N, C-alpha and C positions, 0 to 999 in steps of 0.2 A: 275285605277279608274278615274284619271283625264282625261285620253284619252277618256274613255267612256262617261264621263260627257260632254266633248266637242262635241263628236259625236252625243250625244242625242240632243244637242243644234243646230245641223246642221253645226258645224265647223269641217268638215272632214279633211281639211288641218292642222288645229291646232292639232287635235287628232293624225294625222300621225306624225307631228313634235314631239309630246310628246313621242311617241314610239321610234322614231329615236334618241331621246336624251338619251336613255338608254345606259349604258356603254357596251363595247364589251363582257365582261364576262356574264352579265345578258342576253344580246341578244343571246349569244351562248347557255346558259342554257335553254332559253325559245323559241328557234327557231321554234319548231313545233307549238307552240301556236301563236307566233307573225306573222309568214309568212302569213298564211291565213287571219289573222285579218288585217294586213297592206295592203294586196291585196284588201280586201273589202273596206278599207278606201280610197285607191287610186282610185278604180273604182267609188265609190260614189263621190269623189272630182271631177273626170272628168265629171261625169253626171251633177253635180251641176254647174260647171264652163261652160260646154257646153250649159246648159239651159240659164244661165245668158248671155252668149255671143250671143246666138241666139236672145234673147229678144232685146239686144242692136243693133244687126245687123238689125233686122226688123225695128227698129226705125231710121236706117241710120247711127248709131254711130259705124262704123266699127273699128275705132281706139280704142274706149273703149272696144269693143268685143275682139279685138286682145290682148289688155293689160290684160283683164280678164284671157285669156288662158295663157298668158306669165307668170303671177303670179303663176298660177298652175304648169306650166312647170318647174319653178325654184325649186320646192319642190319635185316633183315626181321622181321616179327612173325607170330604165329599160323599159319594154314594155309599161308601163303606161305613161312614159314621151314621148315615141315615138308616142303614140296615141294622146297625147295632142299637140305635134308638128304638126302632120298631120292635126288635126282640125284647128290649127292656119294657116297652109298653105292654107287650103280650104277657110278660111275667107279672106285671102289676095286676092285669086283669085276672090271671090265674090265681094270684094271691087273694084278690077280692072274692072270687068264686069259692076258693077253698075256705075262707073265713065264714062265708055264708053257709057252707055245707058242714060246718063243725070242725074246721081246721084240718080236714083231710086233703092231701094233695090231689089235684085233678089232672086229667090227661091234657096234653098240649092241644091248642087249637088245630083242627085238621087242615086249615089253610096254609100252615107253615110246614115245610118239609123237615123231616128229622135231620139234624146235622150228622155229618160223618164222625166216626170215633175220633177222640182227641188224638192229634198226631204226636208221636214221641219218636226218639231215636230208633227204638226197636219195639213197636207196639206188639202186644200179644193178641192175635185175632181169634184165638180159640175160645175166648170168653163169650158165652152166649149173650144176646141182648138182654138188657134189664127189663124185667116184666113191669108194666105200668099198673100200679095198684088201683083198684076200683073201690067204690064206697063199701061194697060187700066184703072185698078182700081185706080192707083196712080194719074191719070189725073182728076179723079172725086172725090168729097168729099165722104169719107166713112161714112155711117150712123152710129150713135152711137150704140155700141153693147149692147145688153140686156142680162143679166144673169138670169138663172133660180133661183127662190128662193129655199133656202135649205129646203128639206123635209126629216125629220128624218125617218129612217127605224126602224121598231120594229120586234120582234120575229115572224117568220113565222112557217112553218111546221117543224117537226123534221128532215125530209129529207133535207130540205134547210139548216137548222142549222148544220147538220152533214156533209154536202158536203165538201170534201177535208180534213176532220179530220181523224186521225188514227182509225183503226177498234175498238180499246178499248175505244173510247170516249163515255161518258155518258151524259145524260141531266138531270139537276135538276132545277125544277121550284119553285120559291117562289112567294110571293104576287106581287112583282114589278119587278123581274128579272128572266131571264132564263140563267143558267150557263151551258156551254158546256165544258166538262172537260176531260182531259186525266190523271188527278192527282188521288191520292187515295181518298177514300171516306171521310176521315177526313179533308183533305185540301179543297176538294170540298165543304163540308158542312160549314167549317170555313169561306171560301171565300164568300159563299152565305149569311151567317149570317152577315158578316162584311159589305157587300154591303147594306143590309137592314138597319143595324145600322147607317151607314153613311147617307143613304137617310133620315132616321127619323131625325137625327141631323141637316142635311142640311136644311130641311124645317122648323124645329123648330127654327133654328138660324134666318131665315128671317121672320118667323111669329112673333117672339118676337119684331121685329123691324117694324112690320106692312108693310112689303114689299111684294107686290103681286107677286106670282109665279103661274104658271099653272102646271097641272098634265100631265105627258106623256099619250098618247092615247093607248099605248100598253106596253108589257113587254120589259125592256131594256136588251140588250145582253152583256154577258161577256164570253170570251173564256179563259179558265184557263188550263195551261199545267203542267204536272207533272215534266217535266225536261226542262232545257234550250234548249236541242237539239230538243225536240218536238216543242217548241215555234219557234225556228229559222227556222226549216224546213217548218212549216206552213206559217209563214210570207213570206218566199221566194217563196213558191209555189203559193201563192195568188197574187203575184206581187204588194203587198201593198208598196206604196212609202215611207216607213219608214225603217230605218236601222234595221235589225234583231238583231243588237248589243244593241239596246235600252233596258233599264231595263224592260219596259212595256209601253203601250201607249193607248190613246183613239183616234179613227179614225172617223172623221166626215162622211166620205163617207159611211161607214157601220153602223155608230152610235153604235159601239161596243167597248168594252174594250178587251185588250189582255195582259196577263201577266203570267209568269211562277212561279212555286214554287221556290223561291230563295234559299231555303235550299238544293236543288239538282242542283244548278248552279255551274259554274267553280270557282267563288269566295269562295263559301262555301266549295267546295271540296279542294281548295287550303288551306283554313284556317285549315281544318281537317288534311291535309297532314303536315302542319307545326307542329301541336300538335304531330302527329305520329312520325315525324322526331325527335322532341325534346325528346319524350319518349324513342326512340331507343338509342339516345345519352346518356340519363340518365342511361339506362341499361348497356351500354358500360362502363360508368364511374364507376358504382357499381361493375362490373366484374373486372375492373382494380384494384379498391381498395381492392377487396377480394384477388386478387393474389399478390398484392404488398407487399414487405417485408421492404420497406423504409418508416420509420415513417414520414419523411418530405413530401414524395410524398402522403402518405395516408392522411395527414392533408390537403394538397392542393386539393386532389380529393374530400375529404369530403366537403370542402368549395364550390367546383364547383357543387357537387351533390345537395347541399342545394339551390344554385342559380338556377339550372335547375328545381328543384321541384317548387320553387316560380314562375319561368317563365312559366312553364306548367300550374300551377294553374291560373295564370293571363290570359294566352291565352284562356283557357277553359271558364273562366268567361266572357271574352270579346266576344268570339264566341257565347256563349249562349245568351248574351244580344243582339248582332247584329242580330242573326238569329230570335230571338223572335220578334224584331221590324221591320225587313226589309220588310217582307211580308205585315204587317199592314200598314206601311207608304206608300208603293207602291200602295196598293189597295185603300187607302183613297185618295191619290193624284189623281190617274187616274179616280176614281169614281166621284170625285168632278168636274173634267172637264166634264164628261158625264152628270152629273146633271145640271151643269151650262147651257149647251146647250139644254137640254130636259125640263127644267123648264121655258124656255123663258127668263132667265136672260141674256143670250148671244145668238147671232145668228152669224154663220160664216160670218165674214166681216172684211175688212181692217180697219174699224172704231174701232174695239175692241183693246184697248191698251194691248199689250202683258204682261206688268207688272201686269195688273189686272188679266188677264187670269191665269198666273202662280202664282202670289201672293196669290190669293184666294185658289188655290189648296194647296199651301204650308201652308197657314193659317189653313186649315182644317186638316193638319197632326197633329196639336196640339189638342189632344182629348178634352181638356177642352172647346174649342171653340164650337164644335158641341154637346157636352154633357151638355152645359149650366152651367158649373161650372168653378171656377178659377183654373188655372194651370200655371206652369212655362212656360216661352217662349220656343219655339222649340229649344232644346239643340243642335241639329245638325246644325241648321242655325246660332245660336249664336256662335258656335265654328268657323264656316266659317267666320263670321264677325270679330271675335277676331283675327283670323289669318291674315285677310286683314288689320286690324288696326295696327298690329305689323309691317306689311310691308308697312305702309302708303299708302294703296290702298283702295279706296272705290268708289262706284258709287254715283253720285249726283242725285238730283231729276230730273234735266234736262236730265241726261243720261237715266233715266228710262222713262221719259215722251216723250223725243225727238222723236225717231223713233223706231218702233218695231224691226227692224233688229239689232239695237245696243244691244238689250237684247238677242235675240235668237241666235246671231252668235258671241257673245263675246268670247274672249279667255278663260275666267274663267266663265263658265256657273254656277258653284256653287255659286260664288259671286253674279252673276246677279239674281239668284233665291232668295238668302238670302236677297238681297237688296230690291227686289220687295216685299218680305214678310214683311220686316221691315217697309216699307212705309205704307202698308195696316195695319200693327199692330199699327202704330202711329194713323191712322184714326179710328181704331176700339177700341183700348184699351189705347190710349194716355191720358195724364193728363187732368183732368176735362172733358174728352170726348167731347171736343169742336168741333171735326170734325165728330161726330156721324151723325148728320143730313145732313151736306154737303156731306158726303160720300154716304149716301143713295140717296140723290138727284142726285149725280154724277152717281151712278149705274143705277138709273131710266133713266137718259139721254142716257147712253150707250145702255140700254135695248131697248129703243124706236128707237134711231138713227140707231143701227146696223140692227134692223128689217126692217126699212124703206130703208136703203141704200143697204144692202146686199153687193155685190161686184161691185156695180155701181161706188162707190167713192173709188179711189185707189191712191197709190203713194203719191206725195207731197200734193195733196188736202186732202187726208185722214189724213196725218201727221199734217197738219195745223188745221184740225178740231179737232183732238185729243187734241192738245195743247190748243186751244181756249176753248174747253169744260172743260179741267182740270182747267184752270185759272179762268173760270167762277164760278167753285164750290169752289176752295180753295185759290184764289188770285194768284198774280204773283209768278211764279216758283222761281225766285231769292229771294223773300221774305220768302219763305218756307225753303230754303236751311239751314239756321242757326238752325232752330228748328229741322229739320230732323237730322242734324249732332249731335246735343245735345242728341236726342233720341237714336241714334246709340251708343253714348258713354255710356248711361245708360244701354242699353241692354247688352253691353260687359263688364260691371264692374265686 
């Protein structure tokens, strides 16, 4: 679970290191499951590192590009490590040729295929490919590149929606969504109803705060899969730049949601297998007690039988609770992303603070928020913060506001999401609600600026603008740290 959380956050090396840290006995027992998963992580890590290295090399920073690949090489194994070493050698050759030609970056060797775009939680595919400078172009100023504004896609014909889906896929249309599903009728209907419920709550939440949102111009799209296998096959077949290991996701390029029925996923099957294994062990103990003629052994067996019965009862209760909430929280989280971008609250842009993007989605996992009633803070996120507090680990406001990459590529993605949620929770439900108006003004600023800037403002300039906009609304970051720390302590009490 920790590895998949890191992978979902884009930290493929961190996820791979997590699986490598398992003991030899566990690795041997789960070899069939681990081997393809680790191969996928290593391949994604190479793609990611190669994309970063290419970007640095195109800027003339060959040393940084080589260092990026070297860091990846140190972690990978076997054929994947050899591939990373070959990429590093190619970069050294490019560096040598560049120095011979007067320091200008050169094109990549044609023998190597171009890597796919760097995978992220929600990549923005509307960016055009980077033009590769030639010696002539380097001698003249490059005109400022213009990016196409993001244009959301809505539901088209049934034929378009079903393209690439299995033959058993069905289509269900509601007032505001179209659900393309390979799941059973019950889960398809439940998912469609949940999407409509979240939408109503989302708009109600902002209407009560007099915050202006727009209505989408068409039906929003959701792809729902009856099994994890169907989901992974479809994501791979479409070449979407998201790891198929992600629990589910919203993709800005297609403006669609993608998620499976977690009750039919490997984690659920594993949980059921644990129960079945415990029940078999219980039957063995009962059989031994029945055959035993030693009173002391019978007493020991009776005690163990009682413990197993309690253990099985606890496992079943935990499994039922997890299965009941897993699909709901996933649907709510990803649907909130989709609604943020289709209501005009956000526009794909480097101006968008990642802590707001994820923090809002986690906030709406708490049903009381979008149902307009009081509810206890998100228990799963509170548990994450409690665990971090015990280990004296926490993210500061500056960590969250600083750079987007520090959030989405952290080693502990769960803590990053929980911390982003806690900061938004402070602004929405904090003491005396003193941040209520500043938070809405802040969101209005993001709404306006991301729409204006699109992808024109990036990197350091975007980071500086994000920080300045935050301090304009809430004051200096350092002055907010103490209050945020106190709020975290209250949440985990």
